[in-house]
PADREN-48513 format. One line per 2 residues: for each residue x, y, z of N, C-alpha, C. Coordinates in nm, 4 decimals. Layout:
X:Y:Z:X:Y:Z:X:Y:Z; ...
***
This chain:
13.1589:-12.2063:14.4021:13.2308:-12.0657:14.4420:13.3835:-12.1025:14.3716; 13.4751:-12.0671:14.3041:13.5818:-12.0414:14.2928:13.6554:-12.0299:14.3800
13.7792:-12.1242:14.3474:13.8703:-12.1481:14.4486:13.9479:-12.0076:14.5198; 13.9519:-11.9328:14.4541:13.9649:-11.7939:14.4805:13.9000:-11.6978:14.5838
13.7383:-11.7368:14.6205:13.6909:-11.6419:14.6734:13.7484:-11.5840:14.7644; 13.8029:-11.6830:14.8803:13.8260:-11.5945:14.9749:13.9517:-11.5017:14.9717
14.0284:-11.5450:14.8824:14.1169:-11.4040:14.8551:14.0498:-11.2940:14.8211; 13.9302:-11.2919:14.7420:13.8612:-11.1919:14.6803:13.7770:-11.1650:14.8015
13.6994:-11.2066:14.8695:13.6981:-11.1745:15.0232:13.7314:-11.0650:15.0772; 13.8863:-11.1337:15.1208:13.9755:-11.0541:15.1860:13.9993:-10.9301:15.1308
14.0470:-10.9718:15.0156:14.0880:-10.8037:14.9549:13.9461:-10.6948:14.9472; 13.8515:-10.7665:14.9291:13.7360:-10.6778:14.8776:13.6872:-10.6066:15.0298
13.7426:-10.6960:15.1274:13.6939:-10.6328:15.2421:13.7804:-10.5165:15.2717; 13.9005:-10.5659:15.3001:14.0160:-10.4747:15.3299:14.0429:-10.3581:15.2329
14.0885:-10.3785:15.1256:14.1265:-10.2880:15.0088:13.9683:-10.2037:14.9480; 13.9192:-10.2659:14.9726:13.8011:-10.1839:14.8927:13.7038:-10.1310:15.0133
13.5989:-10.2253:15.0482:13.5121:-10.1578:15.1337:13.5315:-10.0903:15.2522; 13.6439:-10.1188:15.3335:13.7229:-10.0496:15.4441:13.7458:-9.8984:15.3926
13.8537:-9.9205:15.2521:13.8616:-9.7834:15.2181:13.7959:-9.6696:15.1819; 13.6984:-9.7340:15.0937:13.5932:-9.6500:15.0283:13.4787:-9.6152:15.1379
13.4479:-9.6960:15.2324:13.3704:-9.6680:15.3271:13.4290:-9.5163:15.4312; 13.5259:-9.5690:15.4640:13.6367:-9.4354:15.5695:13.6147:-9.3148:15.4482
13.6690:-9.3178:15.3417:13.6449:-9.1973:15.2481:13.5423:-9.1329:15.2329; 13.4480:-9.2259:15.1738:13.3043:-9.1752:15.1219:13.1938:-9.1474:15.2794
13.1962:-9.2445:15.3483:13.0992:-9.1858:15.4685:13.1492:-9.1338:15.5659; 13.2766:-9.1931:15.6000:13.3774:-9.1744:15.7224:13.4150:-8.9798:15.7336
13.4449:-8.9706:15.6073:13.5069:-8.8543:15.5912:13.3914:-8.7578:15.4878; 13.4045:-8.7823:15.3687:13.3178:-8.7013:15.2849:13.1835:-8.6507:15.3263
13.1119:-8.7836:15.3431:12.9438:-8.7783:15.3915:12.9390:-8.6589:15.5321; 13.0351:-8.7235:15.5801:12.9912:-8.6174:15.7359:13.0479:-8.4924:15.7210
13.1715:-8.4564:15.6507:13.1855:-8.3568:15.6108:13.0923:-8.2562:15.5360; 13.0058:-8.3373:15.4126:12.9332:-8.2557:15.3764:12.8002:-8.2334:15.4340
12.7815:-8.3190:15.5207:12.6546:-8.3411:15.6313:12.6700:-8.2184:15.7110; 12.7566:-8.2104:15.7862:12.7466:-8.0907:15.8832:12.7557:-7.9407:15.7720
12.8268:-7.9110:15.6797:12.7749:-7.8107:15.5826:12.6768:-7.7806:15.5489; 12.6271:-7.8727:15.4690:12.5130:-7.8740:15.3940:12.3780:-7.9395:15.4440
12.4066:-8.0243:15.5341:12.2788:-8.0963:15.5751:12.2716:-8.2183:15.5927; 12.2069:-8.3147:15.6719:12.2248:-8.4379:15.6642:12.1870:-8.5093:15.5101
12.0747:-8.4932:15.4554:12.0110:-8.5522:15.3540:12.1051:-8.5047:15.2112; 12.1527:-8.3407:15.2078:12.2407:-8.3024:15.1248:12.3890:-8.3669:15.1176
12.4210:-8.3819:15.2342:12.5605:-8.4719:15.2700:12.5374:-8.6323:15.2159; 12.4629:-8.6492:15.2562:12.4365:-8.8327:15.1996:12.4176:-8.8411:15.0157
12.3345:-8.7236:14.9754:12.3509:-8.7726:14.8132:12.4734:-8.7031:14.7613; 12.5234:-8.6074:14.8242:12.6357:-8.5691:14.7279:12.7538:-8.6488:14.7700
12.7652:-8.7231:14.8621:12.8742:-8.7960:14.8939:12.8807:-8.9366:14.8307; 12.7315:-8.9444:14.8036:12.6729:-9.0800:14.6876:12.6930:-9.0323:14.5452
12.6838:-8.9307:14.4981:12.7417:-8.9224:14.3545:12.8617:-8.9415:14.3742; 12.9286:-8.8473:14.4485:13.1035:-8.8537:14.4183:13.1146:-8.9943:14.4416
13.0798:-9.0933:14.5199:13.1117:-9.2059:14.4825:13.0658:-9.3061:14.3695; 12.9279:-9.2522:14.2940:12.9649:-9.3016:14.2184:13.0456:-9.2299:14.0724
13.0543:-9.1327:14.0792:13.2041:-9.0740:13.9919:13.3324:-9.1284:14.0324; 13.3246:-9.1753:14.0985:13.4615:-9.2483:14.1443:13.4684:-9.3811:14.0535
13.3623:-9.4091:14.0073:13.3435:-9.6033:13.9774:13.3217:-9.5642:13.8339; 13.3526:-9.4032:13.7722:13.3546:-9.3827:13.6135:13.4368:-9.4434:13.5272
13.5614:-9.5228:13.5665:13.6309:-9.5888:13.4963:13.5117:-9.7290:13.4534; 13.4277:-9.7882:13.5294:13.3519:-9.8842:13.4782:13.2482:-9.8700:13.3970
13.2276:-9.7141:13.3529:13.1586:-9.6751:13.2392:12.9881:-9.6126:13.3183; 12.9050:-9.5432:13.2138:12.8213:-9.4505:13.2567:12.7295:-9.5591:13.3589
12.6999:-9.6314:13.3080:12.5858:-9.7497:13.4012:12.6522:-9.8115:13.5469; 12.7861:-9.8109:13.5302:12.8456:-9.8271:13.6843:12.8324:-9.7214:13.7390
12.8359:-9.6033:13.7387:12.8297:-9.4332:13.7850:12.6904:-9.4657:13.8327; 12.5986:-9.4852:13.7628:12.4369:-9.4907:13.8097:12.4325:-9.5774:13.9291
12.4776:-9.7207:13.8732:12.4383:-9.8167:14.0110:12.5587:-9.7775:14.1497; 12.6493:-9.7162:14.1213:12.7391:-9.6971:14.2452:12.6846:-9.6106:14.2901
12.6429:-9.5257:14.2773:12.5458:-9.4010:14.3253:12.4289:-9.4296:14.4052; 12.3492:-9.5025:14.3292:12.2452:-9.5839:14.4230:12.3008:-9.6844:14.5299
12.3756:-9.7373:14.4865:12.4570:-9.8299:14.5910:12.5175:-9.7425:14.7028; 12.5746:-9.6342:14.6933:12.6191:-9.4880:14.7593:12.4968:-9.4510:14.8671
12.4154:-9.4330:14.7979:12.2861:-9.3996:14.8772:12.2500:-9.5094:15.0056; 12.2531:-9.6444:14.9692:12.2495:-9.7451:15.0471:12.2926:-9.7785:15.1694
12.4565:-9.7420:15.1306:12.5686:-9.7413:15.2273:12.5515:-9.6189:15.3269; 12.5481:-9.5274:15.2751:12.5434:-9.3829:15.3549:12.3972:-9.4084:15.3978
12.3097:-9.4273:15.3695:12.1743:-9.4545:15.4373:12.1891:-9.5682:15.6059; 12.3091:-9.6631:15.5477:12.3073:-9.7407:15.6873:12.3735:-9.6693:15.7751
12.4914:-9.5998:15.7122:12.5998:-9.5144:15.8042:12.4861:-9.4021:15.8859; 12.4349:-9.3600:15.8200:12.3175:-9.2537:15.8825:12.2290:-9.2834:16.0007
12.1862:-9.4112:15.9396:12.0787:-9.4583:16.0237:12.1212:-9.5515:16.1943; 12.2332:-9.6118:16.1325:12.3614:-9.6495:16.2441:12.3783:-9.5773:16.3383
12.5060:-9.5121:16.2729:12.6025:-9.4148:16.3375:12.7191:-9.4906:16.3469; 12.7234:-9.5852:16.2522:12.8604:-9.6805:16.2801:12.9048:-9.7078:16.1188
13.0193:-9.6842:16.1328:13.1248:-9.7254:16.0027:13.1000:-9.8383:15.9168; 13.1369:-9.9712:16.0833:13.1724:-10.0954:16.0215:13.0046:-10.1365:15.9761
12.9291:-10.0510:16.0077:12.7857:-10.1287:15.9843:12.7788:-10.0782:15.8000; 12.8095:-9.9791:15.7600:12.8331:-9.9329:15.6128:12.9122:-9.9905:15.5208
13.0367:-10.0388:15.6098:13.1512:-10.1351:15.5577:13.1356:-10.2688:15.5552; 12.9947:-10.3315:15.6587:12.9600:-10.4773:15.6242:12.8452:-10.4527:15.5233
12.7748:-10.3642:15.4928:12.6633:-10.3814:15.3790:12.7402:-10.3652:15.2499; 12.8354:-10.2864:15.2667:12.9194:-10.2939:15.1065:12.9929:-10.4164:15.0655
13.0654:-10.4873:15.1771:13.1229:-10.6143:15.1503:13.0294:-10.7234:15.1310; 12.8978:-10.7582:15.1827:12.8068:-10.8187:15.1624:12.7751:-10.7992:14.9822
12.7197:-10.6800:14.9819:12.6716:-10.6211:14.8311:12.7445:-10.7096:14.7227; 12.8930:-10.6674:14.7652:12.9808:-10.7159:14.6647:13.0273:-10.8748:14.6711
13.0024:-10.9343:14.8034:13.0113:-11.0819:14.7728:12.9054:-11.1507:14.7274; 12.7667:-11.0986:14.7320:12.6669:-11.1461:14.6686:12.6369:-11.1257:14.5369
12.6973:-11.0210:14.4731:12.7551:-10.9776:14.3420:12.8240:-11.0750:14.2832; 12.9222:-11.1027:14.3184:13.0580:-11.2064:14.3071:12.9741:-11.4020:14.2844
12.9049:-11.4269:14.4215:12.8604:-11.5113:14.4132:12.6998:-11.5495:14.2772; 12.6556:-11.4255:14.2688:12.5514:-11.4585:14.2014:12.5343:-11.4098:14.0821
12.6266:-11.3499:14.0176:12.5964:-11.2877:13.8907:12.7443:-11.2684:13.8462; 12.8782:-11.2348:13.8815:12.9943:-11.2583:13.8186:13.0466:-11.3626:13.7979
13.0322:-11.4828:13.9056:13.0810:-11.5937:13.8944:12.9992:-11.7005:13.7826; 12.8885:-11.6901:13.8221:12.7584:-11.7468:13.7325:12.8702:-11.7396:13.5873
12.8532:-11.5832:13.5231:12.8876:-11.5600:13.4088:13.0230:-11.6380:13.3808; 13.1271:-11.6057:13.4711:13.2728:-11.6746:13.3932:13.2529:-11.8456:13.4274
13.1927:-11.8787:13.4814:13.1058:-12.0161:13.4275:13.0784:-12.0495:13.3086; 12.9893:-11.9865:13.2745:12.9261:-11.9988:13.1553:13.0047:-11.9953:13.0601
13.1242:-11.9194:13.0611:13.2288:-11.8863:12.9419:13.3145:-12.0340:12.9042
***
């Protein structure tokens, strides 16, 4: 792992995962679920989550939408925002450790 992994982990947890899950699951998904039903709320919030990642390109929008479905499902099944935050954080950390960092090392 790179020497800066702990800084990535802390920033990712506090400024990405907590913030995004609070907004997309804690506010948007719950609001949409109350208005349109559980499944529709989950799907719509996930699509919005994907669109929020448009800066990374169309493929990232697709992957973020799928990830959003996963995080939203965890939130729905557990009823706990921290579970969605933890799932999001673990996914991002595994991505760093298994995909991003090895590519950086190869360069």
